[in-house]
Each structure stands twice: as structure tokens, then as C-alpha cells.
N, C-alpha and C positions, 0 to 999 in steps of 0.2 A: 447367585447372579444379581446384578443391579436392578433388573426389571421383574423380579419375582413377585413383588407386591408393593402395596402402598405403605406398609408399616416399617420397612427398612428405612433407616435415615442416617444422615451424617451430622455429627455434632461438631461445631466449631465455635466455641465461645458462646455467643448469644443466638446462634442461627441453627435452625432445624430445617433440613431440606429433604422431604420425602422423595424416594425414588418412584417415578411413575411406572405404571404397567407398560407393556410393550406398545400397545396401540396409542396410548397417550404420548409416550416418548417419541414415537414416529411422527406424530402430528406436531410436537414441539420442534423436532428436527426440521420438518417442512417449513415451519414458521421462521426458524432461524436462517434457513437457506434462502427463503424469500427476502428476508430483511437484508441479508448479505448481498444478494443480487441487486436489490434496490440501491444500495450504496455503491456497489462496484460498477454498475452500468452507468452511473451518473457522469463520470468524467469522460467516458468514451462517447456517449450519446451527445453530450453538450459540445464536445470538440467538433463533431461533425456538423452541428448546427450553427457554430459561431460565425462563419462567413455571412450567412443569411441574417443572423441577429445583428451583426455590425452594420450590414447594409440597411437594416430597418431602423435601428436605434442611433446609429452614428457612434462617435467616440472611439475610433480605432486606436488612438493613443493609449486608451485604458484597457486594451484587449487582454493583455497578460494578467491584469488584476482579477479578471473573472475566474481564472484558474488559481492564481496565487492566493487570493483571499480565502477561497474554499479550503485549500490545503492548509493554510495557516490556522484558521479557526478550528479545523478538524484536529490538527495535531495538538493545539493548545488544550483542547477539552478532553482528549482521550485519557490522560492520567487522572483527571478529576472524576470523570465518570467511573473509572475503574475502582477508585477508592470508595466513592459513595455506594457502589454496588456491594462492596464488602461490608459496609456499615448498615445499609438499609435494605439490602436484598436486591436481586437482579430485576424483578418485575417492574418495580416503580421506576428504576433508573432507565430501563428499556423503554417504558412508556414515555418518559420525558424526552429521551434522545430521539426516538422515532417520531414523536409528536412534533417536536421542534423542526425536524427534517421535513416533515410533510407541510407544515406551515410555511417554511422557507421556500419549498418547491412551488407551492401555490402562489406565493407572492412574486417569485421570479417570473412566472408566466404572465403576470399582469404588469410587469415593468414597462415603462414607456421612455425611459432614459437609461443610458449606460451606467450612470452613477447609482440609480435605483437598483439595477440588476446586481451590481457589485455588492451593495449593502445587503440585499436579500440572499446573495450567494454566501455572504459571511454568516448569516443566520442559518442557512442550510448546512454549512460546514460545522457549526456548533452542534447541530443535531446529529450529523453523521458521526461525530466523535463518540456518540453513545450507541450507535447501531452495530457496527461490525465487532468492536471489542466485547460488548455485552452479549451479543449473539454467540460469540466464540466461548465466552465464559459460561453461559448457560449450558452449552453442549459439553463443556468440561465438567460441569456439575452432574449431569444426568447419565454420562457414559463413563465406564471404567477406563483406565489407561490403555488397555488392549483394544477396547472398542473405539476409543478416540482415534487410534491410528487408522482405523478403517473409515470412520466418519470424516476425518480431516480430508481424506481424498475427495469426498463429495463437496466439502466446502471449497477446496481448491479448484474443483471443476467448475464451480459457479463463476469464479473469476475468468476462467477460460471461455465459458459461454458468454459472459458479459463482454469480453474483449472482441469476440466475433460478432455477436448480435448487436451490440451497441451502435457501431458505425452504420450498419445497414438499416437498422430501425430508425436511427436519427435521420438518415438521408431520405427514407420513405416518408416520414412525418413532415419533414420540411418541404419536400417537393409536392406531396399529395394533399397535405392538410394545412398545418401552421406550425411555426417554430415553438409556439407556446405549449403545444402538446409534448414537446421534448421534456419539459419540466413536470407536466401533469400526468404523464404515463405511469409514474411511480405511485400515484395516490392510491389506486385500488390495491396495489400490492402491499403498500405499507399499512393500510387500514386492515387488510386481511391478516397480516402478520401480527399486529397488535391484538386483534380479536382472538387469534389462535393461542398466543402466549397467555392471554388473560384466562382463556377457557381451560387450557390443558396443562399448563405448568403449575404444579403445586409447590408452593413455597411458604413457609411459616417463619416469620422473624420474631423472636422474642424481644419485646421492647425493653430497653434499658437506657440509662442515661449515657449520652454520647457527648464528647467535647469536640465540636467541629473545629478543624484546624484552618481557621480563616486566613491567618497570616501565611501559612504554608500554601494555601490555594492561590492567594494573590501573588506571592513571590514566585511560585512555580509558573503561573500563567505569564507573568512579566518576563521571566527568564526565557521561557519557551518562545513567546512572541518575538522578543528581540532576536533570538537565535534564528528563527524562521525568516524574519524580515531580512536579516543579513544574508542568509543562504539563498533565498528566493529572489530578492530584489537588490542585493548588495551591489551588483554590477551596474545598475542603473541609478544608484543613489550617489550624491556627492560624497567625496572621500571623507570629509569631516563628519557628515551625517552618519556614514557607515561606522566610523570609529566611535561616535557618541552612542549609537544604538547598541553596538557591541559591548561598550563599557557598561551601559545600563544592564544588559543581560548578564554580564559577568558578576556585577555587584549583587544583582538579585539572586543569582545562583549561589554565591557565597553565603548570603543571608539565609537562603533556603536550607543549605546543608547544615549550617550551625543550628538553625531553629529545629529542623526535623530530628536532630539527635537528642533533643531535650524534651520534646512534646510527647505526652502519653499516647495519643492517637494521631500519628503523623499522616498527612495527606500522601506523602511519598515514603513508604517504609524502606529505609535504606538497607535494612538487614537482608532484603531480598538479594541484593547484589553480592552478598557474601556466599550465596549459593552458586557453585561453579556452573551447574547446569543452566541456571537462569542467566548468569553473566555471559557465558559462551553463546547460548541460544539467542539472546537479544543482540549481542554484537554481531554474531553471524548473520542474523536477519537483516541488520543494517547494511552489512557489506554486500550481501547478495542482492539486496534491493537497489544499491547503487549500480551494480553491474546491469541489472535488468533495466533500469532507467536509461543508462547510456546506450544499450543496444536498441531498446524500443524507440528511443528518440531519434537516433541517427542512422539506423540501418535502412529505413525507407528513403532517407536522404541520399544514401550511397546508391541505392538502386535507381532512383530517379535522376540524381545529379551526375554521378560518375558513369553509370551505365546507360543513361538515356532512356530508361524504360518508363512505363506509365505508372501513375499513382496506384492503379489496381495491382500491378505487379509488386510494388512496394508493400501494399497491404497484405497480399498473399504470402510474401516472404515472412513478414512479421507474424502472420497468422499461424505459421508453423510452430512458433514458440508457444502460443496459447494452446494449441492442440496437444503437443507433447507434454506441456506443463500439467494439463488435466490428467493425461494417461499416467505420467510418472507419479502423480500424487496418489492415485489408486494403488499402483504397484509399490510405492514407498511405504504406504501404511501396512501392507502385508509383509513386506521385507523386514521392517523394523521389529515386528512382532516375532518373526522367526529368528532374527539375528540380534542386532543391537542398534542403538541410536548412532553410535560412532560409525559403524560400517555404512549405514544408510547415508549419513551426512558426508562421509568421505567419498562415497561413490557419486553423490550429487555434486560435490565440489570438483571432482575429477572431470565430470561432464561439463561443468562450467569452464574449466581450463581447456578442455578439448574444443568446446565451441568457440572460445576466445581465440585459440590458435588458428582455427579455420578462418575466422574473420580477419585475423592479423595477416594471413596469407592471401586474403581476397584481393583480386584485381578486377578492373572492369571487363577484361577479356574472359574471365572465368564464369561470369554470368550469374543468373539467378539461382541455378542449381547449387552452386558453391555457397552462395549467401544463404539459401534455404537450409543447407546442411548445418551451417553455424547456428542459425536460429533454432533449428530442431534440437541441437545439443544443449543450447542454453536453456530451452524449455524443460528438458529432462532434468538438468541440474537444479533449476528453480523448484520443480515439483518435488524432487526428493528432499532438498534442503528445507524448504518452507514447512513441509509436513513434519519433518523430524524435529525441527526447532520448537514449533508451537506445541506439539504433543508432549515433548520432554519437559517443557517449562510448566505446562498445566499439571503434569503428574508430580512435579517436584515440590508442590506447596499444598497446604490444606485449604478447605473452602474459604476461610476468612481472609486469605491472601491471594486467592486465584484471580480475582478481578484485577488487583493491582499488578500481579505478575503478567497476566495476559495483555493488559493495557501498556505496560512498560515495553513489552516486546513489539507491539504494534506501533507505539510511538517512535521507537528507534528505527523501525522500518521507514516511517515517514521522513525522519532525519536522514536516513541513508538515501532515500530517493532525492531529497533536496540537495544533499551534498553531491550525489552522483550527477544530477543535472547541472549544478554549478561547475563541478570539476571537468566534466566532459565538454561542456560549452566553452570553458576557459581554454582548454587544450586545443580545441578546434579553432577558436579565434586567434590565439597566439601563433599557432602554426601558419595560418593564412597571412597574418600581419607580417610575420618574419619572411615568408617566401614571396608573397606577392600582395603588398598592401593595396594596390589598385584593383585587385580582383575581388576584394571583400564586397564591394557594392555591386558587383556584376554577377555574383553567384545566383541571385534570384532568377536571372535569365535562363540558367541551366534547368531550373525546376519548372519553367513555363514552356510547354512544348512549342507554342507559337513563336516565342522569342528565341528559343534555342535554335530553331531552324534558321533564324536570321543572322546567327553568328558566323563570322568568317571561319573557314576550316582550321587555320592555324590558331585562332583565338579559342575555338572550341576545344582543341587538343590541349592548349595551355590551361584553360580553366578546369577542364576535366582532371588533368593531372594534379592541379593544386587541391581541389576538393577531395580527390582520392587519397592524397598523401595526408591531408589534415585529418580525415576520418580514420585512416590507418593508425595514426597516433592515438586516437581515442580508443581504438580496440587494444592497443598496447596497455593503456590504463586499465581496461577491462580485464586483461590477462593478469596484471599485477594484483588487482583486487581479488581475482579468483584464487590466486595462490594464497593470499591472506585468508580467504575463506577456508581453504584447505587446512591451513595451520590452526585455525579456530576449531574446525571439525575434529582435528586430532586431539584437541584438548577436552572433548566430551569424555566423561568418565567411561572407562572400559567396562564391558560385560553388563551394561545397564540397558534394559529394553522395557517396553510397556508392561510386559508380563512380570518383570522383576522389580518394579517400583512399588513401594509399600504405601506411599502417601496417595490418597484418593481425593 
């Protein structure tokens, strides 16, 4: 067993990774879970505090950049951290990512202008790119494929806890103390995680000459940056600007592909994509992330706008997805050990299809119970699929490629989230513009209880119908994407499970 002693090791080129004893390994697991929580809770806790932050700092026109720049810099840095971890070891890269994240968090709390906050959020995002992926890679190193299936359930549950705890913690800190603490609350968690990894993770890297792929790093970051800018902000940019940024990204991508095929130590090992498990798992993660983004972004809007319920009701409906996501992750880890990756992923995508079908048939009259049922099923699907894809990918490669493989999977999840947000938002806006152009500027009144009560009855019925139909179309998109996810799940090699993979 991997935890029998300190002398068993994995060899991968120049790297020697001793397997820790059970007590040490448990402490490393705790540190990685803490680091994952630190990065996961960031978006939910900041979202809750943003109205207060804007009221204090001003700059409402820059509101979306507080989130977009964090997503952008995080996505850009993920593949770079993954490759550096394969070259120099996990610990140093984890220190760098977590350290930059904590510095960025500290500076965000001392911002006194919105522009400063955006710049420091960019720094924070650069650090976050090295926290979640490297934490996942470390766990992939110290646990066998069978054990990873169980451990991944704990990792996924962290995201569920963050989704539930983040908003309430953010609201408490803003109301009772100060919005600055929203950024500083992660400091003791991050410091403890770094200290625990330093003390309990044993890793020995045999030093040898490396050729750093600087051109690959620059072209990859340029291509990713251009792609993310178009995805996240393309709708608000002038048409010519969007075309230019997209062209820059395409050229950088072509240069990257040509260069990576000829360099001895590429920043982006393209041979990974010839592995069907990695290809299917990464693409599947991107598709289900798009579904998750569409549901989480627009289901509370349906509950508040079309049903006329409170923001609390919208949050509770969405919270069902977080709860069942965590539970399904635990169950999925055990299921894939006893059966196969394919069966677990197929069951997950079928749950996504079922949840999308429930939301497609949602009407304002059917109420929050119907909406909660759809959210519940989507959470089950996300828990089963996410766990399956990440465990299968990590078990498909040796140590010296695991960082790059894990990072590529997580990067495509970010791309999927961005594509999902852009696609679902476009469908929503186009539907409303086609059916009732004059209603677009009035929908805000539906989401404000005081202004909603001032609408004439016939106008309220008309606006409610418009927003319900527009959101109905977004759930049709979620249904189509869920079917695509099922097709990808069926492409996972048959009869392969954590217990039957030979690469550790």
C-alpha cells in the first residue's frame, strides 16, 4: 500500500517522491483541502461583499472587471504552474502560488480605489492559478488511483461547503465588521496550509539541467489571455477590438502549437491530448462546467424574476445543487472503484440531462419545489462527473506529467465556465430583444421587490412571461450541452476503473 513507509517511492525521470506514512499523508490532505477551500470560497465571498465595496470605492462601471480579471489571470497561469510543478516539484510551485495569492489578498483589503482593487485582484488570480491545480496534483501523487476516487469526494465537498458558507460569511463580515476582512479571512488559512505542506510533504527533486520553454510560456499566456478576454468581455468590447484580440490569440495559438512540437521540454506537452482518457475527461469537464455556470447564474434570476420570490429563496434553490454535488462526489468515488469510470460518468451525465429536463419544463406556477428538483439533479450530475474525470486523468499519466494533465483539465473547466456564461447570456439577451425589446431595460424592476410592487398588473404579467421564456431557452441550451456530455462519457474507455489502471 502507498502509505506503508517512507522508503517506497515513484521514479519519473529526475524526480523521486517518497510516499508518506498515513499520519503525514492525512496532514498533507488537510493542507490541500484548506488551500482548495481558500481559493474556492474567494469568488462567493467577494460576490456577497461587492455592493458594499462599490458603495465605498465607487467605480460601478468597472464592477464586472473585479471578477473577470481574477478569472482571466487564474486561467492564464494554470498551465504554467502545472508544467513548472512537473519540472521543479510540487512544493516550490505551491509556495509560489499560495504566497502570491495571500499577497494579492492582503493588498485587495487595503485598496481605496476600484482600479487598485482590480489590479490587486489580478495579482490574486495569478496566485490562485497555482493553488487548486497543484493541491490536486499533490493529492494525485500521494494517493493511489483507488484511494484518489475516495479523496476526490472530500475535495469536491470543499467546493460545496464554500458555495454555502461563502455568501453567509461574506454578509456577516460586511455587516458586522468591514468589507476588508472579506479578503483577509483567508490569510491564516493560507499560511497554515503552506506551513503544513512544508512540514509534512516529503519530496526530493534530483537537480538536472532544464531548458525553460520561455517562448512557449509567452505564446501560451498570450493565446489564453486573448481567448479569455473575448469570452469574458467580448460582448462589451467594440466589434473591431474583439476581432483584433481574437486574431492575436489565434496567431499566438498557431505559433504555440508549431513551437511545442519541436522543443525538447515543452511548456504544454501536446502528447497528453493523444491519450483518450485525458482528452475526453478534459473536454467533458469543460462541457459540464458550462452547464453548471448557466444554471448557477440564471436559476436564482428565474426564482426572483419570474416567480417573484425572495433572494433568499433563490439562494436556497441554488444551494440544493451544492449539497447534492458534495454527496454525489462521495458516492461517485466509491461507485467508480466498484464499477468503471464510464458507468459513473454516464450516470452523472444522465442526471444532468434529467435536471435540465426539469428546468426546461419549469414554469412560474410550478414554484420553488420544481426548481429545487432540477437544481438537485444537476448537483448529482456534477458530483459524479467531476470526480470521475479528474481521477481518471490523474491515473492515466506518470508523475512527471501529472501536473500538466491536472492543470489542462482545470484550465478547460475555466474555459467552459466562460463559454457557458457568454453563451447563456447571449441566448437570454437575444430572446428578450426578439420578443420585447422595450422590456430589456425594465427587467431590473422585477428583481427589486419594491419596484416590482409598483408595476401595473398587465405589465407585470407581460414582463414575467418574457423573462420566463428567455430563461427557458437558456435551459434548452443546458439540455443540449448535457447530451454532448453524455456522448463524451460514452467515449471513456470501457472496463477501466481506479483499481485497473496501472499508471500511478
